N, C-alpha and C positions, 0 to 999 in steps of 0.2 A: 453724498458725495455719489452719489450711485442715481441717484438722480438728475442733479445736476449736469453731470453728463451726455445724460435721458433730454434732454429740451437740449444742449446742445449742438449730438449728434441731431436729434429733427432743424434743428434753424440754417445747422450746416449742410442737411442733405438738403432740403428741399428750396434751401436758397445755390445751393449749387445745380437742382436741376430747373428753378428758376430762371436759373444766367442762361443755361447750358439750350431754353425753350431756346431765352427773347434769341441768342445770338441767332440762334437756326430758324427762326421764324426770321431775319434780318439779313442774314445771307443769303437765304428764298426769296428777300423783295430784293435783294444787291442782282443775285442770278438774270433776275427775272423780268427787273428794271432794263439792267445791259441785253438781255437776247428783245428785248424792243425797243431797247435805242442802234440796237442795231439793223434792227428791221426796219427802224424808221429811216436809219440816213438813207440803206441800198433802196427804200421806195422812197425817199427823197431825192439820191446820186436819178433814179431811174428818170423821172418825175424833167428834173433840171436839164436834162438830156434832149427827151422831146424838146421844153422849150426851145431847149435852147435850137436846134432845127426849126420850129417853127420859123424861129426868129431868122438862121440865114437865111432863109427861103426867104424872110423878104431883104432883108437886107439884097443878096444875091437878084434882088427883081430888080431893087435899086440899082446896083453895083453894072455901070458901063465901061469895056472897057474899053477899053483906049487904039486906034487903029496903031499904035507904034505896037503896041501889045501882040497887038492880033498877030502886023507882017514877022512880027520874027518871034512867032508860033505857029503860021499858015496850017498846021496838022491838028494839033492841040486843042480837047474840047474846050467847052466854057467850063468845066466839072471842071477841069487841070489849071488854064485859065483860075478859077478863083480858089484854090490852093493855092494853086502858086504867087499867087499877089495877095493874098492876105495882112494888112496891114493893120497898123493897132486899130486904127480910128473900130476895125470891125471888131477888136481884143477886148477893146475901151469902154465899146458898147455894150457885150456878151458880159463882162466881168461886171460894171455899171449895174447889170439886173440881177446876177447871183448876188451883188456886196445886198440891194436891197429886199433882198430877200430876209438878214438878217441873218443867219447861219451863226451857230457859238458853236464853231472846228471849223480850220481850215480847209477850203477843199483847191485844186486845182483841177484845171484845165486844158482840154492835148487838142489841136484837132491836130488832123497825119494828114499825108499827102494821098495823093489813089496807087503807091507803094509803098510806102508807110512808113519812108524813109528819115526821115525829117518834120516838124512841125514845134508847131514855139508850143511851150510848159505858162500859164498861170496859172500865179495861187492866188489862193486869195485868202487873207487871215483877216476874224475880226475885228485884228487891231490892227497888226502895221497895213501897208499901201501895198499892193498887191507886182511879184516879182515874176522876170519874163527870162521865160533857160526852155535849152533843147531840152528835148525827152530824153531820155536813156531808157531802151528796151528792156533791159537788166534791170529795170529798179525795181526795187523788191514795191507792191503795193498788198493794202493790208487790209481794203475795202474797195473796189474798183466799179464803174460801171456804160460798158462802149457801144455805142446804140449807131445803129444804119441807117441815113434819109432809103424808106422801103417806099417811098411816092417812084413809080415806071415815069410817072409822066413828067417829074420835073428833072430839068435839070442837073441838081445837085445827091441824083439817085445813084447808090451805093456810097457814099463824101458820112463816115465816118466820124465821131465824136466821143471821144470820152471822159468821165471824173474819173478822183480818187480824191478818198482820203482817208487819212490816218485812221488803226483802229485801238489806239489807245488815247486819244487823247478825246473818245465820242465814247471810252466804256469811265474817265476820268472820277474816283467817288467824290472828290467830294466837292463832283456837275452831281452826278445824283446824290450823295444825301448832305442836304444844306447842314446847316447851324440850328433847327430849327427839329427839323428832321432829329438828331443824333441829339437833341436835351429831348426827344419826346421817348427818344430812345430811357435816355435816360432815367426819362420818369416814371416808364413801366416796367422798369429796372428796382426803380425801389420801393411805387405802392406794393409791387408787387413781394419782396424782401417785407415787408409789414407788416403785410398778407398772412406770410409764410409763420411770421411771432409770432401773430394773432393766435391764428389757428394749430401752433406748436407749441403755445402758455394753454390753450383749451384743452388742447390732449396731453397733455405733462399733469396740470393741477389738480385735474381728483389724482392722481398718484402719488403730486407732490406732498396734497396733506393726507397720504396714505402712510406716509412715510411721515410724517411729524409723529400723529398718532404712534408708529409704531416706534420711532424714539422716545418720547410720553409714556410708554408700554412700557418699552427694556429701565426706564430711569424711577421709576413705579416705584414704592417703597409696599409694595406688596403684604399688607399685616393687617389685625382688627381693625384698630383703627382707623385703618387708613383705606379700606373695604369695606362699604356703602354701600344699597342695590339698589338702591335712588342716584348712585353716583355717575357722571358723565366722563372724566376723565377720559377712560380711554373710550370713548364712542366718535368712531365716523361717520366724523361730520364733512361736505362736502355740498356745497351749492351749484357742483353742473347739473348741463340738462341732462345728462347722454343718462338715457332713462338706466343699461345697462349699470356701467359702474355707484350710481343711485342704490340700486335692486346686487350692489357685491356692499357696497356700505353699510344699506340695513342688516343681511347677513352677520356682517362681517362684529354691525358694532350688538346685535342679540349672541354673536359668540362667547362671546369678553368679555357680557354679561353672564353669561352662565360658567365661563371661567372663573368671575371673580365666590359667583357663589360659591363654586364648587372649593376654591380653594379657599373663603370664610370654612368650609365645612371643614377642611385641614386643617387649617390650625388654630379652629376651635375643639377635636379631632388631638393636632401634637401637645396641646394647652390641659388637657386632659388625662396623654395619657403619660404626659412631664410631672403629673401630677402623681399620678398613680405609683409610678418608677419614682417617684419620690418618700411614697407614698411605703412601699413597698422595701424600699431600698432603709428607711430606717425603722421596717421592720426586720430587715435584712441583719441590722448592726445590730439591733437590740440582741437578740437568735444568737449572734455570734459572738459576744460578750456574756451572752449567759453560755454560750459552750461552751468560752472560752476562762471561762467562772468553772464550770460545770468540772471539765478538762483540769482541770487544777484544784479539784474541793474531792474528798472520800467520801463514798456513799454514806456512809455508815455514821463520821460522825464527825461533817461536817465540814472538818480542819482538813489544811493546805496535802495535796496528799504523797506521792514522793518523783514528780513530776514538779511542782512548785517549788519541794525543797531542794532538788541537786540549782535549780534556779537559782535561787536564792542564796546557795553554800556557792554555785561559780561567780553569784555577782558583788557578794561579799569577803570573795575574799579579794580578787583584782580591784576592787576597791583598797583595800591589803597592802597589795601591791603597790598602789600610785601611790596612797596615802597614805599609810600607816596604822590606821586608823581598828584598833584588834576585837576580833572576840569573840564566846566560849557558846562552845558546842555542846549543851547538855541532850543525855540518850537517857530516855527512862523507861527501867520493864516492870508488870506488872509479878507482880511475886506468887507462886503457885499458878498462874492463872490457867492451867490447860486443867484441875485437879476442878475448879469451878467451872468449865466447859464439860468436864466428866461425870459431877460428881448432879450439876444443874440442865445441861444443860445450852445449848451454845447461842438460844435465842437469851437464854438470861445474861452469858456471857457477853454477845453484844449488847442488849442493855448496860452491861457496865464500860463494856469501851466507852460506849454513845454516853455517857457519866460525866468519867472523865474527862471526857473530849470536851465536856461544859462546863468540864472547875480548871484546865490548864485555859481554855478561855480566858473566862474570867480574873481568875488566877495572876496571867500574868500582863505584864507594861502594852502599850499600846506597839508601841516597838522592836517589842518582841518577835519570836516568828515559831508560829504555835504548827507545827506538821508531825502527821501519822508517818511512823517509819516502816511500819510491818505487822503484822500481825498486833503481839498484845505492847511492841514501843512506840517509844515515843519521844521528838528527837523535837530543839529546840534552838534556837539559835539568840542568846544575849548579845548583840552591836554595846559596844565599849560596855562591857561590863567583862572585872579582872577579878578584884579586888572581893567582891562584893559576890562574883558566881557561888558561888560556893556558900555562899548564907540563904537566898534565895531560890538553893537546891534544904540544904534543910526544912527552911520553913513553908515548901509545895511540897514534901513527906511528910509533912505534919498537919498535915493539913486532908492529904489523900486518905491517912490514916483515921482520921476523927470523922472521915467520912461512913452513911451507913448505905452500902449498897441493898437496891431492895433483892430478895433472897439472899444474893453470897452475902451482905453482912457489911463487918472490916475488913476492908482492903491492906497493903502496903504493897509498897510500890521500892526499886534501887534505881540505884542514880549512876551515873557517872559519866563526870565535866573532864573537857580539855579546850585548855586554847588555844589557841591559831600561836605560830609559830612562824619566826624569820625563814628557818630550816626545812617549811613544806615547799613541797613540789607542786603540787594537788588540793581542788578543797579536801580530797575524800582523807586528807591525815589525819588529823582533826579529829573526825567521825571517825575513824581508828583507835589512835587514843582515847576515843570516850566508849568505843565500845570495851577495852580494856578496863578500864575504869571501870565497869558494868558490872563486869565479868568476874573483875578483884570483890567485888563490891556484896555478889551474892555471895562468895565463896566463902565469903569470909558472916557471912550469918542473914544476909539482903537485911529491907525498912533497913536500907542507910545510903553515903551517898559518899562518896570515892572519885577525887580531883586526881590526874595525872600532868 
């Protein structure tokens, strides 16, 4: 769009310049022709006056005044008699002489008497017959020539004649500029405009080519499949003969190829970076999963820790409140575990805890949730188990009593059980009841299960 306006501005600017120059040239010709025509007309009037003087001298020599005229004016000179008795024959002869010259503008002739009070005025037109009138001295004259006979030896010495013509008909444009001249001017303007169009196109076309390539670059999909080292889609190609434009096109082409190579390198780097980021993300996800698992596992026994236990208790309690799905809490404690630590050391005690953790994992169902509650206590959540919870507790107590722990030998456990109730306000209510049942089992001799 911008380049379209550029070409348009070039055309308008050069076109206006050509029209102004052409009009100025023809205006100069018009003024010059007018001045030349005016000078020529003035010269023609002077020459005609001189020719009229010659003809009047010949006419005077042929003119013979009558005795009557001499008698009437005995004191008048021959010039005064001639001036007073100019008749139509003399006027017609002068008029015929001037008409034969073929002038293209009207011309008036004056014959002044010696006192310049009365005279004949003859207007000669290129078409109309002459009209005669009396001269008005106050008449406005545009172009005029007056001549006096300067031959002192001639009887008409001092006799004056005058010629005048209007100024406007001489400089009439229709007379100066013919139809051919007007057509020539029009042809010059049209030819100049054509040259202007060619020049503007010559100047704007390389820039237009650059703009097309630039638009192509803007819309080009610069990815790894489209960017090739020998790709010429972004080359600045122009068929102009202007050396500067060609040099600019070569420079821009070289620059665009370097940019494409850099973009290809950047795309490859981004792809490698994305792959590395994806690999690192997967590793981080695995690490986070391991950390999450570790954060919910007891480091010694490998069972669920207190954090995972609290989350599961909260989950099962909410589930019970929504769908009344019951569960039983089993709290297990090793009998006389303090004596094991005091007699054999904490290492043996830790070994006992590990073996017990393995036993619980193997003995309980997949749906049961086993966790280390703290110290030598373990908590087991039995979902959907109410009637058989006590039976499972007794079987588990029996299995544990039959195990021979390294160094520590046989050990027993006390178990307390409690079923979640509708009156519970929080998950810990069932745990507290199970702890009370465990305390009751220990009070009544240990190695037994109690349920509240």
